[in-house]
N, C-alpha and C positions, 0 to 999 in steps of 0.2 A: 348119794350113797347113804346119807343120814336118814332119809325118808324110808329107804328100804329096811334099815336097821331099827326104824321107829324110835329115833333119838333126835335130840336137838342138834343142829349143825355144829355148834360149839362143843358140846359134850362128845359127839362122835369124833370130831377132829382131834380133841385132846386125847381120847382113848386110842385113836389110830396112831397118833404120833408116839404115844407111850409104848405101843406094842411093836411098831415098825421102825421108829427112829426118824421118820419123815412125815410131813403133812400130806393129806390126801392129794392136793394139787400136784405136788412133786412126784408122788407115786404114779398118778395118771400120766404126767409128762414123761416119766421114765418108761412106762409101758408103751407110749406112742413112739418114743425114740427107738426102743427095742424092736418094735414092729417095722419101723422105717429101715433099720439096719438089715433086718431079714429081707425086706423087699429090695433094697439096694443091692444086696448080694446076688439076687436072682438075675439082675440085668434086664428084665423084661419091660420095665416101666421107666419113664423119665423121672427126674428129680421133682419136677413140677407135679406130675401125676401122683407120685408117692406123697408129696407134701399135702395134697388135698385128701388122699385116702386115709392118712393118719390124723386128719382133723385140723391142719393149719390153714389159716385164711390166705396166707401168701407164702411164696417160695422164700422170700427174704427172711421172714420171721422164722420159718422152718430152719433155714440155714443157720441163723443166729443161735437158736436153741440147740440144734444138733451139735454145732461147734462147742457150745458151752458144756454139753454132756459128754461128747465123744472126743473132743480135742482137735478134730479136723472137720472140714466141710463135707456135706453130703456127696458132692462131686468127687472129692478126693477119696472118700470112703468107697464110692462106687468104682473108681479107677483101680483100686486094689484088687478087684475081682475080675478084671478084664484079662 
């Protein structure tokens, strides 16, 4: 993102945090989790497929991060929509 804005990574990160309240990495992770929540609600894909679609290397890492941000596991979230 800093290259697109033609800024140094450090300067971009400090301005980003100043304007949004979170660092770029947290913002990207939040966007990935939001996309995963949307996909889980649709019920068309498995948790494994969704974890790969939103950019996680493993289902276990996805589940750990999802639980950190949402408070429940992806499987439990998906079960709420059945």
